[in-house]
NUROLUM-598932 format. One record per residue (C-alpha): residue in three letters; x, y, z. Coordinates in steps of 0.25 Angstrom, whole numbers, plus 2048, in hexadecimal, padded with zeros to 3 digits. Layout:
REM NUROLUM-598932
ALAXYZ ...
END
This chain:
REM NUROLUM-598932
UNK9750569EE UNK98205E9EC UNK9810669F9 UNK97E059A02 UNK98A0529FC UNK99405E9FE UNK98F060A0C UNK991051A10 UNK99F053A0B UNK9A105FA14 UNK99B058A20 UNK9A404DA1F UNK9B0056A1E UNK9AC05DA2B UNK9AA04FA32 UNK9B704BA2D UNK9BE057A34 UNK9B7054A41 UNK9BA045A40 UNK9C9048A3F UNK9C8051A4B UNK9C1046A53 UNK9CB03CA4E UNK9D6044A53 UNK9CF045A61 UNK9CD036A62 UNK9DB033A5E UNK9E203DA66 UNK9DD03AA74 UNK9E6038A80 UNK9DD02EA86 UNK9D6038A8F UNK9CC03DA85 UNK9D404AA82 UNK9DF04EA79 UNK9EA058A7C UNK9EC062A71 UNK9F706CA6F UNK9F407AA69 UNK9F8075A5B UNK9ED06AA5D UNK9F705EA5E UNK9F3053A67 UNK9FC04FA72 UNK9FC043A7B UNK9FE045A8A UNKA02053A89 UNK9FB060A8B UNK9F706AA80 UNK9FE077A7E UNK9F4080A86 UNK9F6078A92 UNKA05076A90 UNKA06086A92 UNKA01084AA0 UNK9F2086A9F UNK9E807FAA8 UNK9E1073AA1 UNK9D5079A9A UNK9CA06FA9E UNK9C5078AA9 UNK9C0086AAB UNK9C8088AB8 UNK9D7089ABA UNK9E0080AC2 UNK9DD088ACF UNK9CE088ACD UNK9CE096AC7 UNK9C6099ABA UNK9CE098AAE UNK9D30A5AA8 UNK9DA09FA9B UNK9D4099A8E UNK9DA090A83 UNK9D4093A75 UNK9D708BA68 UNK9D7093A5B UNK9DB08EA4D UNK9EA08EA48 UNK9E709AA3F UNK9E30A2A4B UNK9F20A3A50 UNK9F70B0A4B UNKA030ADA42 UNKA0A0BAA44 UNKA070BAA53 UNK9FF0C5A5A UNKA030D1A52 UNK9F70D9A4D UNK9FF0DDA40 UNK9FF0CEA3C UNK9F10C9A3F UNK9EF0C8A4E UNK9E10CDA50 UNK9DF0D1A42 UNK9DF0CBA34 UNK9D50C1A2F UNK9D10BCA3D UNK9CF0C8A45 UNK9CF0C8A55 UNK9D20D0A61 UNK9E20D0A63 UNK9E10CDA72 UNK9F00D0A74 UNK9EE0DEA6F UNK9E40E9A71 UNK9DC0EFA65 UNK9D60FDA64 UNK9C80F8A62 UNK9C00EBA63 UNK9B40E5A5D UNK9A80E3A66 UNK99F0D7A66 UNK9960DEA5C UNK9A20E1A53 UNK9A20F0A56 UNK9AE0F7A5B UNK9B30F9A69 UNK9C00FEA70 UNK9CC0F6A75 UNK9D8100A76 UNK9D010BA70 UNK9C8115A78 UNK9C211DA6C UNK9C311EA5D UNK9BF128A53 UNK9C0129A43 UNK9C2136A3C UNK9B713BA33 UNK9BF137A27 UNK9C2129A2D UNK9D112BA2B UNK9D412CA39 UNK9D1123A45 UNK9D4128A53 UNK9D511EA5E UNK9D7120A6D UNK9DC115A76 UNK9DD111A84 UNK9E9116A8C UNK9E910BA96 UNK9EF0FFA8D UNK9FD0F9A8E UNKA030EEA86 UNKA070E1A8D UNKA160E6A8E UNKA110F2A97 UNKA120FDA8C UNKA06106A8A UNK9FE105A7E UNK9FC112A76 UNK9F6117A6A UNKA05116A64 UNKA04107A65 UNK9F6108A5E UNK9FC110A53 UNKA08107A52 UNK9FF0FBA51 UNK9F7100A45 UNKA02106A3D UNKA090F9A3F UNK9FD0F1A3A UNK9FB0FBA2F UNKA090F8A2A UNKA0B0E9A2D UNK9FD0E2A2F UNK9FC0D5A27 UNK9EE0D2A2A UNK9E60E0A2B UNK9E40EBA21 UNK9E90F8A27 UNK9E9100A1A UNK9DE109A1F UNK9E810EA2A UNK9F1119A27 UNK9F811BA34 UNK9F511AA43 UNK9FA125A4C UNK9FB126A5B UNK9F5134A5F UNK9F9132A6E UNK9FA126A77 UNK9EB123A76 UNK9E7128A69 UNK9EA122A5B UNK9E5127A4D UNK9E411EA41 UNK9E5125A34 UNK9DF11EA29 UNK9E111DA1A UNK9D211BA18 UNK9C611CA21 UNK9C410FA28 UNK9B810FA31 UNK9BA101A36 UNK9C7104A3C UNK9C2100A4A UNK9C10F2A45 UNK9D00F2A41 UNK9D30F8A4F UNK9CC0ECA55 UNK9D60E2A50 UNK9E30E9A51 UNK9EB0E5A5D UNK9F40F1A62 UNKA030EDA63 UNKA0D0F5A6B UNKA170FDA63 UNKA220FBA6D UNKA210ECA6C UNKA1D0E9A5E UNKA260E3A54 UNKA2B0D5A4F UNKA260CAA57 UNKA1A0D2A5D UNKA110C7A58 UNKA170BDA61 UNKA190C6A6D UNKA0E0D0A6C UNKA0C0DBA76 UNK9FE0E0A77 UNK9F40E7A80 UNK9E80DDA7E UNK9E10D3A88 UNK9EC0C8A86 UNK9FB0C6A85 UNKA020BCA7D UNKA080B2A86 UNKA0C0A7A7D UNKA0B0A3A6E UNKA0F095A6A UNKA0E096A5B UNKA0508CA55 UNKA00088A62 UNK9FA093A6C UNK9F90A1A71 UNK9F80A4A7F UNK9F30B2A84 UNK9F30B8A92 UNK9EA0C3A97 UNK9F10D1A97 UNK9F10D5AA6 UNK9F20E4AA2 UNK9E60E3A98 UNK9DF0F1A98 UNK9D10EAA96 UNK9CA0E0A9E UNK9D30D5AA3 UNK9D20C8A9B UNK9CA0BDAA2 UNK9D30B2A9A UNK9E10B4A9F UNK9E70AAA96 UNK9E30A7A87 UNK9E909BA80 UNK9E609AA71 UNK9EA08CA6B UNK9EA08BA5B UNK9E507EA56 UNK9DE078A4A UNK9CF076A4C UNK9D0067A4E UNK9DB069A59 UNK9D2074A5F UNK9C706AA61 UNK9D005FA67 UNK9D506AA71 UNK9C706DA75 UNK9C305FA76 UNK9D005CA7F UNK9CB068A88 UNK9D806FA86 UNK9D307CA81 UNK9C8086A85 UNK9C408BA77 UNK9C6085A6A UNK9C2089A5C UNK9BA07FA53 UNK9B107FA47 UNK9A4079A42 UNK9AB06CA3F UNK9AC069A4E UNK99F070A52 UNK997064A54 UNK9A105EA5E UNK9A1060A6D UNK9AC061A77 UNK9AA05FA86 UNK9AC06BA8E UNK9AB074A82 UNK9A007CA7A UNK9A0080A6C UNK99F08FA6B UNK99B096A5E UNK99F0A4A5B UNK9980ADA50 UNK9A10B2A46 UNK9A20BAA39 UNK9AC0B0A34 UNK9A50AEA27 UNK9A60A5A1B UNK9A20AAA0D UNK9A50A99FF UNK9A90B49F5 UNK9A20B49E8 UNK9AA0BB9DD UNK9A10C69D8 UNK9A80C99CA UNK9A90C19BE UNK9B40B79BC UNK9C10BE9B7 UNK9D00C09BB UNK9D60CC9C2 UNK9E30D39BF UNK9EB0C89C5 UNK9E50BD9BD UNK9DD0B79C9 UNK9CF0B29C6 UNK9C40BC9CB UNK9B50BB9CB UNK9AB0B09C9 UNK9A10B09BE UNK9960A99C7 UNK9970B19D3 UNK9990BE9CC UNK98A0BE9CA UNK9840C59D7 UNK9770BD9D5 UNK9800B09D7 UNK9860B69E3 UNK9790BA9E9 UNK9740AC9E6 UNK97F0A59ED UNK97D0AE9F9 UNK96E0AA9FA UNK97109B9F7 UNK97A099A04 UNK974092A10 UNK97D098A1A UNK976091A26 UNK978083A1F UNK987086A1E UNK98708AA2D UNK98007DA31 UNK987073A28 UNK995079A27 UNK997081A34 UNK98E077A3D UNK985083A40 UNK99008CA45 UNK98F098A3D UNK9860A3A37 UNK9820A7A29 UNK98B0B1A23 UNK9850BCA1A UNK9910C6A1A UNK99F0C7A1F UNK99B0CFA2B UNK98E0C8A30 UNK98A0CEA3E UNK9940D9A3E UNK9900E8A40 UNK9930EAA31 UNK98B0DEA2C UNK97F0E1A23 UNK9730D7A26 UNK96F0D8A17 UNK97A0CEA14 UNK9710C3A1A UNK96B0BAA10 UNK9610AEA12 UNK9640A1A0B UNK95C0A19FE UNK9600969F4 UNK9530999EC UNK9570A79EB UNK9650A39E7 UNK96109A9DC UNK9580A69D7 UNK9640AF9D6 UNK96C0A59CF UNK9610A39C5 UNK95F0B29C3 UNK96E0B39C0 UNK96D0A89B5 UNK97209C9BD UNK9680919BA UNK9670849C0 UNK96B0789B7 UNK9670699B8 UNK9740669BF UNK97106E9CB UNK97A07A9C7 UNK9770889C1 UNK97D08D9B4 UNK97D09A9AD UNK98109A99E UNK98708C99F UNK98F0909AB UNK98D0889B8 UNK98B0909C5 UNK99808C9CE UNK99F0919DA UNK9AE08C9DC UNK9AF08E9EB UNK9BC08F9F3 UNK9BF08DA01 UNK9CC08EA09 UNK9D3081A0A UNK9D307BA18 UNK9C7083A1D UNK9BD078A1F UNK9B1081A23 UNK9B308AA17 UNK9B407DA0E UNK9A7078A15 UNK9A0085A13 UNK9A5086A04 UNK99F078A02 UNK99207BA08 UNK991088A00 UNK9940809F4 UNK9890769F7 UNK97F0829F9 UNK9830889EC UNK98207B9E4 UNK97307A9E9 UNK9710889E2 UNK9770819D5 UNK9850879D6 UNK99007D9D4 UNK99C07E9DE UNK9AA07A9E0 UNK9B207B9ED UNK9C107D9EE UNK9CA07F9FA UNK9D50899F7 UNK9E00909FF UNK9E009EA03 UNK9EC0A09FA UNK9E309F9EE UNK9D50A19F4 UNK9D60B19F3 UNK9D80B19E5 UNK9CF0A59E2 UNK9C30AD9E9 UNK9C40B89DF UNK9BD0AE9D5 UNK9B70A39DE UNK9AF0A39EB UNK9B70A09F7 UNK9B209DA05 UNK9B70A8A0E UNK9B80ABA1D UNK9B60BAA22 UNK9B10C2A2D UNK9B70CDA35 UNK9B40D7A40 UNK9B50E3A36 UNK9AD0E8A2A UNK9BA0E8A22 UNK9B60DAA1F UNK9AB0DFA16 UNK9B50E8A0F UNK9C00DDA0D UNK9B60D4A06 UNK9AD0DD9FE UNK9B50EA9FB UNK9BD0EC9EE UNK9CC0EC9F1 UNK9D30F89EB UNK9D20F99DC UNK9D00EB9DA UNK9C10EC9D8 UNK9BE0E09E0 UNK9BD0DC9EE UNK9C90D49F4 UNK9C40C69F6 UNK9BA0C49EB UNK9B60CC9DE UNK9AC0D69E2 UNK9AA0E59E2 UNK99F0EF9E5 UNK9A10FE9E5 UNK9950FF9EF UNK99A0F59F9 UNK9A80FC9F8 UNK9A210A9FB UNK99A105A07 UNK9A70FFA0D UNK9AF10BA0A UNK9A5114A10 UNK9A510BA1C UNK9B410CA1E UNK9B311BA1D UNK9A811CA26 UNK9AB125A33 UNK9A311CA3C UNK9A510DA3E UNK99710AA42 UNK992112A35 UNK99B10AA2D UNK9940FDA30 UNK988102A28 UNK991104A1C UNK9970F6A1D UNK9890F1A1D UNK9850F8A11 UNK9910F2A0A UNK98B0E5A0C UNK97D0E9A07 UNK9770F7A06 UNK9690F3A00 UNK96E0F39F2 UNK97C0EE9F1 UNK9870E79FA UNK98E0DA9FC UNK9820D2A02 UNK97A0C79FB UNK9700D29F5 UNK97C0D99F0 UNK9890D59E9 UNK98B0C99F2 UNK99A0C69EE UNK99C0BD9FB UNK9920B3A01 UNK9940B1A10 UNK9900A4A16 UNK9920A2A25 UNK9990A8A31 UNK9A109DA38 UNK99F09CA47 UNK9AC09BA4F UNK9AB08EA57 UNK9B308BA64 UNK9B3080A6E UNK9B2087A7C UNK9B5081A89 UNK9A9081A93 UNK9AB08CA9D UNK9B2095A94 UNK9AA0A2A92 UNK9AE0A7A84 UNK9AB0B6A84 UNK9A00BAA79 UNK9A60BBA6C UNK9A40C6A61 UNK9A10C0A53 UNK9AE0B9A4F UNK9B50BEA42 UNK9BB0B5A37 UNK9C50ABA3D UNK9C30A1A48 UNK9CE0A5A52 UNK9D20B0A5B UNK9C40B7A5B UNK9BF0ADA65 UNK9CA0B3A6F UNK9C60C2A6C UNK9C00C3A7A UNK9C80B7A81 UNK9CB0C0A8C UNK9BC0C0A90 UNK9BB0B1A90 UNK9B90AAA9E UNK9B709DAA4 UNK9AA09AAAB 
END
């Protein structure tokens, strides 16, 4: 059948990728059964890899050269994890699409293991009744690594700088940050913003006296680690801050190598690294001396379903889709997805079903969950007038039911998920086409066609960014959809004076029993899977318990690298 044929094609593609990596392993050996790999992933004959060239002990052991337990670790991340603009919070370090703790800098707050809010520099915080002023007190025992004391003046300077210059985060809600004294800062807001503590958890504090051009390459901070070395395109070496105000890091030296996925596999296979990112493509492999660790994530994949009829906008761009404009069709698609089948066959079992953009987070509404029900999906399509024909497809008024599905070129997982999704839709009688597109055109194309997206963040603002109408456009930003009721709940949530209470309002925006964005409601997006983040971990390394990872398979693994240890 059509589904089996497409799946065979996908399985062959995955096998071909793995075979290529195995061929590289077989051809690149040095006669001893191992391959020396540099940080760029290039094989070298008879020479050592970059990490070892920098004077580190060879990594095939838990103890150091004098028999002491190791206090260093080598971690491999993908090339896109390297911060292009350096370690400057204004230009993406710790923030942006792939959020993580900045390590080199301190933050006012932190997210806890259950994604609630805890304190780092902050000792207390309070919002005014109107939500327009946040008052935060900070520790008085913190210094930057150049010896200068960190004060509320540095905090105010950081936030005002990011408000004016940040290229990756929205600070339009902030009017001004003011230092009341050395340990108190006030944030004056342009509008109420109850989830401000989540913003404070990703903004690394920079020193006013040492900030300027070149800061990203030579950062001065007050965090757990200091930047010792950055070889662009190769590696980053961090060393523990000896004057850190918190608990001293167990890992004194952290080396991050940036490699493509196949090179990361080779590096682990050669025993040259301690932790190496990988994907489901390699999950059925084994590496002696390593185990495969799988960490839960809210790194989800889903497709948008344009919720308005086809037309054009003021710029002449195609907007809307006549097929997905019917809410019954959107609900049918949501019911007709076998998410577990996708996890088993595309992710090799390493994932979880996704029902929203925020599964398992404090603001998640469990009403989003839906059981796989192809019969119910077929009934909804019939009810909407899409009747099954002799060719196996559905028609209405002579028009065939069809989805033209898009995925980002070069992302094999999204392509495979897209193909599996198409297989399942064809079983419902919906014809599908697949097309790989670049991000230079994907955003515009998604206004009228379903696109395979990746989302997932440690903030309720992700819901707002996806579903709330933008300005006076009358539509959400990424896919045509609008709901006054959903907007109202989100606006009320942002204006709420209590963060915990705001969670309930975010949940109601998803479903309040009558309306919302879930499968029983407007269903303008269909969420498919949360992708587990996979890593090869050397035996003997104790990676500290991970909080659920956000979108982006990178620095999140190192959020608590200071607490890792060797057994």
